[in-house]
Structures are given as structure tokens and as C-alpha cells.
mmCIF file as Biopython writes it, N, C-alpha, C and O atoms, coordinates in Angstrom:
data_model
#
loop_
_atom_site.group_PDB
_atom_site.id
_atom_site.type_symbol
_atom_site.label_atom_id
_atom_site.label_alt_id
_atom_site.label_comp_id
_atom_site.label_asym_id
_atom_site.label_entity_id
_atom_site.label_seq_id
_atom_site.pdbx_PDB_ins_code
_atom_site.Cartn_x
_atom_site.Cartn_y
_atom_site.Cartn_z
_atom_site.occupancy
_atom_site.B_iso_or_equiv
_atom_site.auth_seq_id
_atom_site.auth_asym_id
_atom_site.pdbx_PDB_model_num
ATOM 1   N N  . MET A ? 1  ? 85.094 -38.462 15.343 1.0 0.0 1  A 1 
ATOM 2   C CA . MET A ? 1  ? 84.169 -39.556 15.449 1.0 0.0 1  A 1 
ATOM 3   C C  . MET A ? 1  ? 84.803 -40.636 14.969 1.0 0.0 1  A 1 
ATOM 4   O O  . MET A ? 1  ? 85.413 -40.527 13.906 1.0 0.0 1  A 1 
ATOM 5   N N  . PHE A ? 2  ? 84.774 -41.870 15.663 1.0 0.0 2  A 1 
ATOM 6   C CA . PHE A ? 2  ? 85.163 -43.057 15.137 1.0 0.0 2  A 1 
ATOM 7   C C  . PHE A ? 2  ? 84.035 -44.046 14.942 1.0 0.0 2  A 1 
ATOM 8   O O  . PHE A ? 2  ? 83.127 -44.032 15.773 1.0 0.0 2  A 1 
ATOM 9   N N  . LYS A ? 3  ? 83.994 -44.865 13.980 1.0 0.0 3  A 1 
ATOM 10  C CA . LYS A ? 3  ? 82.789 -45.698 13.513 1.0 0.0 3  A 1 
ATOM 11  C C  . LYS A ? 3  ? 83.523 -47.081 13.234 1.0 0.0 3  A 1 
ATOM 12  O O  . LYS A ? 3  ? 84.527 -47.212 12.534 1.0 0.0 3  A 1 
ATOM 13  N N  . ARG A ? 4  ? 82.805 -48.147 13.943 1.0 0.0 4  A 1 
ATOM 14  C CA . ARG A ? 4  ? 83.258 -49.412 13.434 1.0 0.0 4  A 1 
ATOM 15  C C  . ARG A ? 4  ? 82.089 -50.068 12.916 1.0 0.0 4  A 1 
ATOM 16  O O  . ARG A ? 4  ? 81.020 -50.054 13.527 1.0 0.0 4  A 1 
ATOM 17  N N  . LEU A ? 5  ? 82.268 -50.695 11.710 1.0 0.0 5  A 1 
ATOM 18  C CA . LEU A ? 5  ? 81.239 -51.335 11.036 1.0 0.0 5  A 1 
ATOM 19  C C  . LEU A ? 5  ? 81.434 -52.865 11.080 1.0 0.0 5  A 1 
ATOM 20  O O  . LEU A ? 5  ? 82.520 -53.333 10.737 1.0 0.0 5  A 1 
ATOM 21  N N  . ASN A ? 6  ? 80.355 -53.718 11.516 1.0 0.0 6  A 1 
ATOM 22  C CA . ASN A ? 6  ? 80.439 -55.010 11.505 1.0 0.0 6  A 1 
ATOM 23  C C  . ASN A ? 6  ? 79.056 -55.591 10.927 1.0 0.0 6  A 1 
ATOM 24  O O  . ASN A ? 6  ? 78.006 -54.977 11.119 1.0 0.0 6  A 1 
ATOM 25  N N  . PRO A ? 7  ? 79.097 -56.793 10.215 1.0 0.0 7  A 1 
ATOM 26  C CA . PRO A ? 7  ? 77.942 -57.245 9.767  1.0 0.0 7  A 1 
ATOM 27  C C  . PRO A ? 7  ? 76.738 -57.333 10.733 1.0 0.0 7  A 1 
ATOM 28  O O  . PRO A ? 7  ? 75.566 -57.201 10.379 1.0 0.0 7  A 1 
ATOM 29  N N  . GLN A ? 8  ? 77.159 -57.569 11.989 1.0 0.0 8  A 1 
ATOM 30  C CA . GLN A ? 8  ? 76.105 -57.641 13.124 1.0 0.0 8  A 1 
ATOM 31  C C  . GLN A ? 8  ? 75.715 -56.278 13.837 1.0 0.0 8  A 1 
ATOM 32  O O  . GLN A ? 8  ? 74.620 -56.132 14.379 1.0 0.0 8  A 1 
ATOM 33  N N  . ALA A ? 9  ? 76.678 -55.301 13.798 1.0 0.0 9  A 1 
ATOM 34  C CA . ALA A ? 9  ? 76.442 -54.211 14.692 1.0 0.0 9  A 1 
ATOM 35  C C  . ALA A ? 9  ? 77.312 -53.081 13.839 1.0 0.0 9  A 1 
ATOM 36  O O  . ALA A ? 9  ? 78.169 -53.354 12.999 1.0 0.0 9  A 1 
ATOM 37  N N  . THR A ? 10 ? 76.919 -51.820 14.222 1.0 0.0 10 A 1 
ATOM 38  C CA . THR A ? 10 ? 77.637 -50.638 14.045 1.0 0.0 10 A 1 
ATOM 39  C C  . THR A ? 10 ? 77.728 -49.796 15.316 1.0 0.0 10 A 1 
ATOM 40  O O  . THR A ? 10 ? 76.762 -49.499 16.018 1.0 0.0 10 A 1 
ATOM 41  N N  . LEU A ? 11 ? 78.963 -49.455 15.527 1.0 0.0 11 A 1 
ATOM 42  C CA . LEU A ? 11 ? 79.383 -48.691 16.982 1.0 0.0 11 A 1 
ATOM 43  C C  . LEU A ? 11 ? 79.921 -47.492 16.539 1.0 0.0 11 A 1 
ATOM 44  O O  . LEU A ? 11 ? 80.749 -47.425 15.630 1.0 0.0 11 A 1 
ATOM 45  N N  . THR A ? 12 ? 79.412 -46.401 17.241 1.0 0.0 12 A 1 
ATOM 46  C CA . THR A ? 12 ? 79.867 -45.055 16.897 1.0 0.0 12 A 1 
ATOM 47  C C  . THR A ? 12 ? 80.270 -44.431 18.243 1.0 0.0 12 A 1 
ATOM 48  O O  . THR A ? 12 ? 79.546 -44.635 19.217 1.0 0.0 12 A 1 
ATOM 49  N N  . LEU A ? 13 ? 81.503 -43.599 18.369 1.0 0.0 13 A 1 
ATOM 50  C CA . LEU A ? 13 ? 82.039 -43.084 19.595 1.0 0.0 13 A 1 
ATOM 51  C C  . LEU A ? 13 ? 82.444 -41.587 19.015 1.0 0.0 13 A 1 
ATOM 52  O O  . LEU A ? 13 ? 83.244 -41.378 18.102 1.0 0.0 13 A 1 
ATOM 53  N N  . SER A ? 14 ? 81.767 -40.686 19.697 1.0 0.0 14 A 1 
ATOM 54  C CA . SER A ? 14 ? 82.009 -39.149 19.383 1.0 0.0 14 A 1 
ATOM 55  C C  . SER A ? 14 ? 82.481 -38.382 20.594 1.0 0.0 14 A 1 
ATOM 56  O O  . SER A ? 14 ? 82.119 -38.662 21.737 1.0 0.0 14 A 1 
ATOM 57  N N  . PHE A ? 15 ? 83.303 -37.404 20.289 1.0 0.0 15 A 1 
ATOM 58  C CA . PHE A ? 15 ? 83.829 -36.546 21.396 1.0 0.0 15 A 1 
ATOM 59  C C  . PHE A ? 15 ? 83.448 -35.109 20.793 1.0 0.0 15 A 1 
ATOM 60  O O  . PHE A ? 15 ? 83.699 -34.813 19.625 1.0 0.0 15 A 1 
ATOM 61  N N  . TRP A ? 16 ? 82.914 -34.374 21.563 1.0 0.0 16 A 1 
ATOM 62  C CA . TRP A ? 16 ? 82.479 -33.021 21.244 1.0 0.0 16 A 1 
ATOM 63  C C  . TRP A ? 16 ? 82.787 -31.953 22.299 1.0 0.0 16 A 1 
ATOM 64  O O  . TRP A ? 16 ? 82.991 -32.255 23.474 1.0 0.0 16 A 1 
ATOM 65  N N  . GLN A ? 17 ? 82.816 -30.625 21.816 1.0 0.0 17 A 1 
ATOM 66  C CA . GLN A ? 17 ? 83.206 -29.547 22.748 1.0 0.0 17 A 1 
ATOM 67  C C  . GLN A ? 17 ? 82.538 -28.269 22.050 1.0 0.0 17 A 1 
ATOM 68  O O  . GLN A ? 17 ? 82.753 -27.955 20.879 1.0 0.0 17 A 1 
ATOM 69  N N  . ASN A ? 18 ? 81.717 -27.592 22.909 1.0 0.0 18 A 1 
ATOM 70  C CA . ASN A ? 18 ? 81.114 -26.296 22.463 1.0 0.0 18 A 1 
ATOM 71  C C  . ASN A ? 18 ? 81.558 -25.174 23.289 1.0 0.0 18 A 1 
ATOM 72  O O  . ASN A ? 18 ? 81.593 -25.297 24.514 1.0 0.0 18 A 1 
ATOM 73  N N  . ASP A ? 19 ? 81.893 -24.113 22.722 1.0 0.0 19 A 1 
ATOM 74  C CA . ASP A ? 19 ? 82.331 -22.872 23.402 1.0 0.0 19 A 1 
ATOM 75  C C  . ASP A ? 19 ? 81.360 -21.708 22.975 1.0 0.0 19 A 1 
ATOM 76  O O  . ASP A ? 19 ? 81.117 -21.418 21.804 1.0 0.0 19 A 1 
ATOM 77  N N  . MET A ? 20 ? 80.875 -21.125 24.006 1.0 0.0 20 A 1 
ATOM 78  C CA . MET A ? 20 ? 79.780 -20.147 23.789 1.0 0.0 20 A 1 
ATOM 79  C C  . MET A ? 20 ? 80.182 -18.771 24.616 1.0 0.0 20 A 1 
ATOM 80  O O  . MET A ? 20 ? 80.624 -18.881 25.760 1.0 0.0 20 A 1 
ATOM 81  N N  . ASP A ? 21 ? 80.048 -17.741 24.130 1.0 0.0 21 A 1 
ATOM 82  C CA . ASP A ? 21 ? 80.337 -16.486 24.730 1.0 0.0 21 A 1 
ATOM 83  C C  . ASP A ? 21 ? 78.891 -15.708 25.025 1.0 0.0 21 A 1 
ATOM 84  O O  . ASP A ? 21 ? 77.962 -15.873 24.235 1.0 0.0 21 A 1 
ATOM 85  N N  . ASP A ? 22 ? 78.767 -15.000 25.996 1.0 0.0 22 A 1 
ATOM 86  C CA . ASP A ? 22 ? 77.623 -14.231 26.330 1.0 0.0 22 A 1 
ATOM 87  C C  . ASP A ? 22 ? 76.336 -14.983 26.327 1.0 0.0 22 A 1 
ATOM 88  O O  . ASP A ? 22 ? 75.328 -14.567 25.757 1.0 0.0 22 A 1 
ATOM 89  N N  . ALA A ? 23 ? 76.416 -16.240 27.067 1.0 0.0 23 A 1 
ATOM 90  C CA . ALA A ? 23 ? 75.184 -16.966 27.234 1.0 0.0 23 A 1 
ATOM 91  C C  . ALA A ? 23 ? 74.130 -16.586 28.198 1.0 0.0 23 A 1 
ATOM 92  O O  . ALA A ? 23 ? 74.444 -15.858 29.140 1.0 0.0 23 A 1 
ATOM 93  N N  . ILE A ? 24 ? 73.060 -16.948 28.081 1.0 0.0 24 A 1 
ATOM 94  C CA . ILE A ? 24 ? 71.992 -16.569 29.059 1.0 0.0 24 A 1 
ATOM 95  C C  . ILE A ? 24 ? 71.475 -17.826 29.680 1.0 0.0 24 A 1 
ATOM 96  O O  . ILE A ? 24 ? 70.925 -18.672 28.974 1.0 0.0 24 A 1 
ATOM 97  N N  . PHE A ? 25 ? 71.629 -17.994 30.999 1.0 0.0 25 A 1 
ATOM 98  C CA . PHE A ? 25 ? 71.266 -19.116 31.818 1.0 0.0 25 A 1 
ATOM 99  C C  . PHE A ? 25 ? 69.825 -18.944 32.390 1.0 0.0 25 A 1 
ATOM 100 O O  . PHE A ? 25 ? 69.639 -17.991 33.147 1.0 0.0 25 A 1 
ATOM 101 N N  . ARG A ? 26 ? 68.915 -19.677 32.131 1.0 0.0 26 A 1 
ATOM 102 C CA . ARG A ? 26 ? 67.616 -19.751 32.984 1.0 0.0 26 A 1 
ATOM 103 C C  . ARG A ? 26 ? 67.419 -20.613 33.996 1.0 0.0 26 A 1 
ATOM 104 O O  . ARG A ? 26 ? 67.692 -21.787 33.746 1.0 0.0 26 A 1 
ATOM 105 N N  . GLN A ? 27 ? 67.001 -20.344 35.119 1.0 0.0 27 A 1 
ATOM 106 C CA . GLN A ? 27 ? 66.919 -21.082 36.246 1.0 0.0 27 A 1 
ATOM 107 C C  . GLN A ? 27 ? 65.504 -20.809 36.867 1.0 0.0 27 A 1 
ATOM 108 O O  . GLN A ? 27 ? 65.145 -19.670 37.165 1.0 0.0 27 A 1 
ATOM 109 N N  . THR A ? 28 ? 64.639 -22.044 37.062 1.0 0.0 28 A 1 
ATOM 110 C CA . THR A ? 28 ? 63.291 -21.886 37.459 1.0 0.0 28 A 1 
ATOM 111 C C  . THR A ? 28 ? 63.410 -22.492 38.837 1.0 0.0 28 A 1 
ATOM 112 O O  . THR A ? 28 ? 64.122 -23.471 39.059 1.0 0.0 28 A 1 
ATOM 113 N N  . ASN A ? 29 ? 62.655 -21.846 39.796 1.0 0.0 29 A 1 
ATOM 114 C CA . ASN A ? 29 ? 62.539 -22.300 41.208 1.0 0.0 29 A 1 
ATOM 115 C C  . ASN A ? 29 ? 61.423 -23.263 41.076 1.0 0.0 29 A 1 
ATOM 116 O O  . ASN A ? 29 ? 60.344 -22.871 40.631 1.0 0.0 29 A 1 
ATOM 117 N N  . VAL A ? 30 ? 61.616 -24.591 41.458 1.0 0.0 30 A 1 
ATOM 118 C CA . VAL A ? 30 ? 60.369 -25.555 41.398 1.0 0.0 30 A 1 
ATOM 119 C C  . VAL A ? 30 ? 59.416 -25.287 42.423 1.0 0.0 30 A 1 
ATOM 120 O O  . VAL A ? 30 ? 58.336 -25.862 42.289 1.0 0.0 30 A 1 
ATOM 121 N N  . PHE A ? 31 ? 59.576 -24.482 43.502 1.0 0.0 31 A 1 
ATOM 122 C CA . PHE A ? 31 ? 58.589 -24.492 44.542 1.0 0.0 31 A 1 
ATOM 123 C C  . PHE A ? 31 ? 57.736 -23.087 44.211 1.0 0.0 31 A 1 
ATOM 124 O O  . PHE A ? 31 ? 56.543 -23.026 44.507 1.0 0.0 31 A 1 
ATOM 125 N N  . THR A ? 32 ? 58.320 -22.142 43.677 1.0 0.0 32 A 1 
ATOM 126 C CA . THR A ? 32 ? 57.554 -20.987 43.529 1.0 0.0 32 A 1 
ATOM 127 C C  . THR A ? 32 ? 57.265 -20.594 42.010 1.0 0.0 32 A 1 
ATOM 128 O O  . THR A ? 32 ? 56.564 -19.634 41.690 1.0 0.0 32 A 1 
ATOM 129 N N  . LEU A ? 33 ? 57.870 -21.426 41.151 1.0 0.0 33 A 1 
ATOM 130 C CA . LEU A ? 33 ? 57.667 -21.283 39.711 1.0 0.0 33 A 1 
ATOM 131 C C  . LEU A ? 33 ? 58.219 -19.971 39.155 1.0 0.0 33 A 1 
ATOM 132 O O  . LEU A ? 33 ? 57.830 -19.579 38.055 1.0 0.0 33 A 1 
ATOM 133 N N  . VAL A ? 34 ? 59.093 -19.289 39.854 1.0 0.0 34 A 1 
ATOM 134 C CA . VAL A ? 34 ? 59.676 -18.041 39.477 1.0 0.0 34 A 1 
ATOM 135 C C  . VAL A ? 34 ? 60.915 -18.377 38.545 1.0 0.0 34 A 1 
ATOM 136 O O  . VAL A ? 34 ? 61.706 -19.249 38.902 1.0 0.0 34 A 1 
ATOM 137 N N  . THR A ? 35 ? 61.070 -17.764 37.479 1.0 0.0 35 A 1 
ATOM 138 C CA . THR A ? 35 ? 62.198 -17.975 36.559 1.0 0.0 35 A 1 
ATOM 139 C C  . THR A ? 35 ? 63.063 -16.755 36.639 1.0 0.0 35 A 1 
ATOM 140 O O  . THR A ? 35 ? 62.547 -15.637 36.648 1.0 0.0 35 A 1 
ATOM 141 N N  . ASN A ? 36 ? 64.470 -16.941 36.703 1.0 0.0 36 A 1 
ATOM 142 C CA . ASN A ? 36 ? 65.392 -15.970 36.709 1.0 0.0 36 A 1 
ATOM 143 C C  . ASN A ? 36 ? 66.285 -16.334 35.532 1.0 0.0 36 A 1 
ATOM 144 O O  . ASN A ? 36 ? 66.514 -17.471 35.117 1.0 0.0 36 A 1 
ATOM 145 N N  . TYR A ? 37 ? 66.769 -15.137 35.047 1.0 0.0 37 A 1 
ATOM 146 C CA . TYR A ? 37 ? 67.794 -15.139 33.958 1.0 0.0 37 A 1 
ATOM 147 C C  . TYR A ? 37 ? 69.122 -14.553 34.205 1.0 0.0 37 A 1 
ATOM 148 O O  . TYR A ? 37 ? 69.160 -13.531 34.890 1.0 0.0 37 A 1 
ATOM 149 N N  . GLN A ? 38 ? 70.061 -14.979 33.813 1.0 0.0 38 A 1 
ATOM 150 C CA . GLN A ? 38 ? 71.531 -14.519 34.134 1.0 0.0 38 A 1 
ATOM 151 C C  . GLN A ? 38 ? 72.464 -14.487 33.139 1.0 0.0 38 A 1 
ATOM 152 O O  . GLN A ? 38 ? 72.589 -15.546 32.524 1.0 0.0 38 A 1 
ATOM 153 N N  . ASN A ? 39 ? 73.248 -13.450 32.762 1.0 0.0 39 A 1 
ATOM 154 C CA . ASN A ? 39 ? 74.189 -13.421 31.786 1.0 0.0 39 A 1 
ATOM 155 C C  . ASN A ? 39 ? 75.421 -14.172 32.258 1.0 0.0 39 A 1 
ATOM 156 O O  . ASN A ? 39 ? 75.898 -13.915 33.364 1.0 0.0 39 A 1 
ATOM 157 N N  . ILE A ? 40 ? 75.915 -15.022 31.520 1.0 0.0 40 A 1 
ATOM 158 C CA . ILE A ? 40 ? 77.263 -15.789 31.555 1.0 0.0 40 A 1 
ATOM 159 C C  . ILE A ? 40 ? 78.169 -15.334 30.642 1.0 0.0 40 A 1 
ATOM 160 O O  . ILE A ? 40 ? 77.883 -15.313 29.445 1.0 0.0 40 A 1 
ATOM 161 N N  . ASP A ? 41 ? 79.429 -14.896 31.136 1.0 0.0 41 A 1 
ATOM 162 C CA . ASP A ? 41 ? 80.292 -14.559 30.088 1.0 0.0 41 A 1 
ATOM 163 C C  . ASP A ? 41 ? 80.887 -15.625 29.066 1.0 0.0 41 A 1 
ATOM 164 O O  . ASP A ? 41 ? 80.864 -15.429 27.851 1.0 0.0 41 A 1 
ATOM 165 N N  . ARG A ? 42 ? 81.390 -16.700 29.615 1.0 0.0 42 A 1 
ATOM 166 C CA . ARG A ? 42 ? 81.840 -17.989 28.837 1.0 0.0 42 A 1 
ATOM 167 C C  . ARG A ? 42 ? 81.213 -19.283 29.403 1.0 0.0 42 A 1 
ATOM 168 O O  . ARG A ? 42 ? 80.987 -19.446 30.602 1.0 0.0 42 A 1 
ATOM 169 N N  . VAL A ? 43 ? 80.974 -20.119 28.511 1.0 0.0 43 A 1 
ATOM 170 C CA . VAL A ? 43 ? 80.422 -21.623 28.748 1.0 0.0 43 A 1 
ATOM 171 C C  . VAL A ? 43 ? 81.282 -22.519 27.831 1.0 0.0 43 A 1 
ATOM 172 O O  . VAL A ? 43 ? 81.484 -22.269 26.643 1.0 0.0 43 A 1 
ATOM 173 N N  . ARG A ? 44 ? 81.707 -23.454 28.415 1.0 0.0 44 A 1 
ATOM 174 C CA . ARG A ? 44 ? 82.315 -24.667 27.604 1.0 0.0 44 A 1 
ATOM 175 C C  . ARG A ? 44 ? 81.739 -25.980 28.089 1.0 0.0 44 A 1 
ATOM 176 O O  . ARG A ? 44 ? 81.746 -26.387 29.250 1.0 0.0 44 A 1 
ATOM 177 N N  . SER A ? 45 ? 81.250 -26.568 27.041 1.0 0.0 45 A 1 
ATOM 178 C CA . SER A ? 45 ? 80.578 -28.053 27.314 1.0 0.0 45 A 1 
ATOM 179 C C  . SER A ? 45 ? 81.378 -29.030 26.609 1.0 0.0 45 A 1 
ATOM 180 O O  . SER A ? 45 ? 81.788 -28.858 25.461 1.0 0.0 45 A 1 
ATOM 181 N N  . ARG A ? 46 ? 81.595 -30.054 27.309 1.0 0.0 46 A 1 
ATOM 182 C CA . ARG A ? 46 ? 82.433 -31.175 26.626 1.0 0.0 46 A 1 
ATOM 183 C C  . ARG A ? 46 ? 81.678 -32.457 26.958 1.0 0.0 46 A 1 
ATOM 184 O O  . ARG A ? 46 ? 81.101 -32.635 28.030 1.0 0.0 46 A 1 
ATOM 185 N N  . GLY A ? 47 ? 81.729 -33.403 25.882 1.0 0.0 47 A 1 
ATOM 186 C CA . GLY A ? 47 ? 80.956 -34.680 26.211 1.0 0.0 47 A 1 
ATOM 187 C C  . GLY A ? 47 ? 81.619 -35.735 25.332 1.0 0.0 47 A 1 
ATOM 188 O O  . GLY A ? 47 ? 82.431 -35.445 24.454 1.0 0.0 47 A 1 
ATOM 189 N N  . ILE A ? 48 ? 81.225 -36.979 25.619 1.0 0.0 48 A 1 
ATOM 190 C CA . ILE A ? 48 ? 81.635 -38.278 24.787 1.0 0.0 48 A 1 
ATOM 191 C C  . ILE A ? 48 ? 80.123 -39.014 24.737 1.0 0.0 48 A 1 
ATOM 192 O O  . ILE A ? 48 ? 79.363 -39.268 25.672 1.0 0.0 48 A 1 
ATOM 193 N N  . GLU A ? 49 ? 79.979 -39.245 23.386 1.0 0.0 49 A 1 
ATOM 194 C CA . GLU A ? 49 ? 78.755 -39.934 23.152 1.0 0.0 49 A 1 
ATOM 195 C C  . GLU A ? 49 ? 79.085 -41.355 22.467 1.0 0.0 49 A 1 
ATOM 196 O O  . GLU A ? 49 ? 79.876 -41.392 21.525 1.0 0.0 49 A 1 
ATOM 197 N N  . PHE A ? 50 ? 78.503 -42.457 22.924 1.0 0.0 50 A 1 
ATOM 198 C CA . PHE A ? 50 ? 78.611 -43.751 22.448 1.0 0.0 50 A 1 
ATOM 199 C C  . PHE A ? 50 ? 77.436 -44.273 21.910 1.0 0.0 50 A 1 
ATOM 200 O O  . PHE A ? 50 ? 76.441 -44.350 22.632 1.0 0.0 50 A 1 
ATOM 201 N N  . ILE A ? 51 ? 77.401 -44.638 20.763 1.0 0.0 51 A 1 
ATOM 202 C CA . ILE A ? 51 ? 76.122 -45.136 20.151 1.0 0.0 51 A 1 
ATOM 203 C C  . ILE A ? 51 ? 76.243 -46.607 19.673 1.0 0.0 51 A 1 
ATOM 204 O O  . ILE A ? 51 ? 77.182 -46.920 18.941 1.0 0.0 51 A 1 
ATOM 205 N N  . GLY A ? 52 ? 75.342 -47.496 20.056 1.0 0.0 52 A 1 
ATOM 206 C CA . GLY A ? 52 ? 75.541 -48.926 19.523 1.0 0.0 52 A 1 
ATOM 207 C C  . GLY A ? 52 ? 74.115 -49.511 19.800 1.0 0.0 52 A 1 
ATOM 208 O O  . GLY A ? 52 ? 73.198 -48.881 20.326 1.0 0.0 52 A 1 
ATOM 209 N N  . PRO A ? 53 ? 74.061 -50.878 19.347 1.0 0.0 53 A 1 
ATOM 210 C CA . PRO A ? 53 ? 72.671 -51.457 19.461 1.0 0.0 53 A 1 
ATOM 211 C C  . PRO A ? 53 ? 72.582 -52.180 20.783 1.0 0.0 53 A 1 
ATOM 212 O O  . PRO A ? 53 ? 73.591 -52.642 21.317 1.0 0.0 53 A 1 
ATOM 213 N N  . CYS A ? 54 ? 71.345 -52.283 21.325 1.0 0.0 54 A 1 
ATOM 214 C CA . CYS A ? 54 ? 71.180 -52.863 22.535 1.0 0.0 54 A 1 
ATOM 215 C C  . CYS A ? 54 ? 70.078 -53.982 22.402 1.0 0.0 54 A 1 
ATOM 216 O O  . CYS A ? 54 ? 69.045 -53.768 21.769 1.0 0.0 54 A 1 
ATOM 217 N N  . GLN A ? 55 ? 70.290 -54.966 22.911 1.0 0.0 55 A 1 
ATOM 218 C CA . GLN A ? 55 ? 69.304 -56.243 22.969 1.0 0.0 55 A 1 
ATOM 219 C C  . GLN A ? 55 ? 68.790 -56.452 24.161 1.0 0.0 55 A 1 
ATOM 220 O O  . GLN A ? 55 ? 69.560 -56.418 25.121 1.0 0.0 55 A 1 
ATOM 221 N N  . GLY A ? 56 ? 67.410 -56.708 24.367 1.0 0.0 56 A 1 
ATOM 222 C CA . GLY A ? 56 ? 67.072 -56.982 25.651 1.0 0.0 56 A 1 
ATOM 223 C C  . GLY A ? 56 ? 66.368 -55.849 26.386 1.0 0.0 56 A 1 
ATOM 224 O O  . GLY A ? 56 ? 65.929 -54.943 25.678 1.0 0.0 56 A 1 
ATOM 225 N N  . TYR A ? 57 ? 66.199 -55.769 27.690 1.0 0.0 57 A 1 
ATOM 226 C CA . TYR A ? 57 ? 65.523 -54.690 28.408 1.0 0.0 57 A 1 
ATOM 227 C C  . TYR A ? 57 ? 66.401 -54.133 29.369 1.0 0.0 57 A 1 
ATOM 228 O O  . TYR A ? 57 ? 66.989 -54.843 30.185 1.0 0.0 57 A 1 
ATOM 229 N N  . TRP A ? 58 ? 66.538 -52.751 29.315 1.0 0.0 58 A 1 
ATOM 230 C CA . TRP A ? 58 ? 67.479 -51.981 30.088 1.0 0.0 58 A 1 
ATOM 231 C C  . TRP A ? 58 ? 66.470 -51.142 31.019 1.0 0.0 58 A 1 
ATOM 232 O O  . TRP A ? 58 ? 65.389 -50.721 30.608 1.0 0.0 58 A 1 
ATOM 233 N N  . SER A ? 59 ? 66.965 -50.949 32.347 1.0 0.0 59 A 1 
ATOM 234 C CA . SER A ? 59 ? 66.141 -50.107 33.266 1.0 0.0 59 A 1 
ATOM 235 C C  . SER A ? 59 ? 67.030 -49.415 34.160 1.0 0.0 59 A 1 
ATOM 236 O O  . SER A ? 59 ? 68.161 -49.896 34.226 1.0 0.0 59 A 1 
ATOM 237 N N  . LEU A ? 60 ? 66.774 -48.332 34.911 1.0 0.0 60 A 1 
ATOM 238 C CA . LEU A ? 60 ? 67.660 -47.670 35.731 1.0 0.0 60 A 1 
ATOM 239 C C  . LEU A ? 60 ? 67.117 -47.976 37.132 1.0 0.0 60 A 1 
ATOM 240 O O  . LEU A ? 60 ? 65.890 -48.034 37.224 1.0 0.0 60 A 1 
ATOM 241 N N  . PRO A ? 61 ? 67.769 -48.160 38.117 1.0 0.0 61 A 1 
ATOM 242 C CA . PRO A ? 61 ? 67.236 -48.522 39.405 1.0 0.0 61 A 1 
ATOM 243 C C  . PRO A ? 61 ? 66.643 -47.224 39.985 1.0 0.0 61 A 1 
ATOM 244 O O  . PRO A ? 61 ? 66.110 -47.231 41.095 1.0 0.0 61 A 1 
#
């Protein structure tokens, strides 16, 4: 994690990774509402997270 401090703002940047063995995946059919479960041998999740202040109004198209 990297963090930059400033009198006006704090910015944080994080990198993460999760490794999981013997995961159970759940999937629901949105039309029939039937839920299925499936064993998955290995799962790896990776990501980047950026946190900082926001001024004004944000919206997604």
C-alpha cells in the first residue's frame, strides 16, 4: 500500500491478491431463479484499489 499525505488530500493506492483452494461458486439463473453450486479447485483474484477525495458530482452514463 502506498499512501501520500497532503494538507488538502490523502491518496491511497493498494494492490491485492487472494488465492483460494476448494472454492464453491454459486450461480443463479435470473429467469428461473434456480441456483446451482459448483466446486472450483483453485481461484485467484487480483486487483488494484485507488482511494482519494472527490469534489462535485459523479455519474456513470
